[in-house]
N, C-alpha and C positions, 0 to 999 in steps of 0.2 A: 781142907778136903783132900781126899786121896785122888790121885790121877786115875783116869779110866782110859781104856783104849778106844780108838775110833769105832771099832766093832761094837763096844758096849754102848756108845752113843747112838749108833744106828738101831739099837734095839728099842729106843724110846721113840714111839710114833707120835710126832707132834703135827697136828693138822689145823688148817684154817676152817672156821665155821661161822655161820651167821645165827645170831640169837633170834629165834622165832617167837619166844614167849618168855616173860619174866614175871615172877610173883614174889611177894614178901614171904619170908620163912620164919614166922614168929615162934615156932617150936624149937628152933635151933638154940643151942646153949649160948653161942656168940651171934650177934646180928649178922644175918645172911640173906641172900636172895636166891630163889630157885630159878634155874635157867634151863630152857629147852633149846638145843643148838642143832642146826642142820649142817651135817658134814658131807653132803652130797650123796649121790646114788650108791657109792661103794660102801659107805659106813652108815648113812642114814641119820635119823634124828636121835640124839642122846641127851640125857638130862644130868644136871649137876647142881650142887649148891656152892655158893661162893661168898666169902666174907668180904664183900666189896661195897658195903653201905656207906663208907666214908665219902665216896666220890660219885656213887651211882644210885639211882632209884629205878624200880622196875620199868617205868615208862621211858626212861632215857636209854635203856639197853636194847630194846627191840630194834632189829635191823643192823645192829653193830656187829662187825666182824671181830672175832677173838681167836686166840691160839689156845689149843688144849692138847693134853696127852690123852690119846684115845685107846691105849692098850694096857692100862692098869685094870686090875679086876674091880668089879663094882664094890662100892663101900656103903654100908648103911650109915646114914647121918640122921639120927633120931628116927622119925617115921618115913624118911625119904631115902630112896636108893640112888646114890650118886654114881654115874657110869663113866665120867671123864673128869680130868682135872684141868680146870681153866687156869691159865697162867697169868701171873701179874708180878709186879715188884712193889716193895714198900716205899712210900714217900717218907719225908723227914719225920712226920708225925705217926708213922706206922700204918697209915691207910693204904690199901691195895689199889694200884693203878694197873689196869688190864693191859696185857701185851696184845698187839694187833698189827696186821700188815699196814703199811702206810699208803698202800693203794689197794683197790678192790681186787681180789683174786677169786677164782672159782672155789666154792666150798669143797673141802676135802683135800686141797692141795697140801702136800707134805712139806714141812720145813726141812731145808738142807743147809 
């Protein structure tokens, strides 16, 4: 990976949000779940799809806080418009594990 400047890093707006709703996304090419996430009054509710089915089901996600990039342009994923990029890391088997604060924070708090 090429090095970036600190100013470049600051351009990426990563915020905490709480999952309000989660649904299966059977139309996706790879197994995924649709998420509706509350990022607080400044940003509001945004939706996304995430390939997180190895460790999560829709019913286990509601109420969970996650971290997401909120300033990418929307992206069409099949019939669904994804507005944010929920962040995660791969486990040893390639399943995605969500990144989240280890304590509850207000929705919309920016990562620094």
